[in-house]
N, C-alpha and C positions, 0 to 999 in steps of 0.2 A: 752973466751972459744976458744979453737983451732978448726978450721974448719976440719971436717972429710970428707974423700973422699967417693965416692960412694961404693968402695970396702970395706972400713972400716965399713960403715953403714950396708952393706949386711952381713958382717961377724958378726956384733953385732946381727942382726936379726936372723941369723942362730942359734945362741946360745939360743934364746928365745923359750919358749914353746908356743903353740898355744894360751893358755889363756893369757900369758904375751903379746903376739903380739896383741891380740884382745884388751886388755886394753890400749896398746900403741896407737892403731888406734883411739879408742874412745877419748883418751886424746888429740891426734893430731887434731881430728875433732873439739873438744871443743875449743882448744887453737886458731885455725886459722879459726874457723867458716866455715868449709867445710865438705862435705860428700864424703868419699872415695868410697862408693858403686855405685854412679852414673856412673863414668867413667868405672868401672869394668863391669857394666851391658851393657854399650855401646859396649865394646870390645867383650863381650860374644855374644851379638846380631849380631855383624858384622862378627864374625868368621864363622858361617854357610854360609853366603852369599859368602864369599871368597872361601870356599870349593866347592860350587856349580859351580862357574865360572871355577875353576881349573879342574873339571871333564869334563866340556864342551869342554875345550881346549886341552884335552889330545890327544897326537898324537903318543905316543909310548906305546906299550902294551907288557906284558909278557904272554906267553902261558904256563900255568902250567898243567902238567899231574897229575891229582889227583888219578886216578886209571886206571889200564890196562883193567879191566873187564874180560870177559870170553875168549876173543880172543887175548891172549897175543902175539902170534906169529905175527898176523896181525898188532898189535900196534907197536911191535918192528920194523917191516918192514916200517911202516909209519914214525916212529921216525927217522929211518935210512935215509929215502928219504928226510925228511924235513931238517934234520941237517947235512947231509953228514958225519955222524959219521960212524965208522966201526961197524960191527955186534956186537962185544963184548961190545963196548961202548954204543951202542943203547940199548942192553939188560940190561946193568948195570943201565942206566938211568931209564928204565921202572921198573926194580926191586926195585929201590930206591924211587918210587913215594910216596908222591907228590914231584915232581921236575920240575923246569922250562925247557921247551923244547926250546923255543925261548925267548930271552930277548930284550927289547927295539925295538920290531919290529913295522913296520908301521901297521896301522889298517887293511888294506887290506890283508897284509901278515899274520897277526895274525889270522884274521878270516878264511883265507884259510887253515892255519895249523890246526886250531881248527876243521874245518869241516873234514879234512883228518883224524885226530885222532878219531873224533867221528864216522866217517864212518867205521873205523877199529874196533870200539867197546870200545874205551877209554872214560873216563870221564875227561873233560878238563875245565879249568877256564881261563878267560882272566882277567888280573889284570893290 
């Protein structure tokens, strides 16, 4: 039998239905006396732990304007001051909310911008 490459095997699996793939996994487990579910469970269990550490180490934030609120003019002024955009561009950004006001900002800068926008009456999220 000719040896198949990983790509050829993946292409063959792509053509299988879920039922056919499930039957193949069972036959594979029986043939080689292994269980495919154990490593998958370990990967699933490890995934949330990796996500937690990534959030703790986050150093860059996006400041996203979700709503201008009732004081749209004050929010436009705040956006203009934070971004150094012109008046027309700041107004356009506010009108198109939800939009990012700052991207990849340091935590301190992002929190400062968020406070400025919230003080002006906007609804803001840090991402």
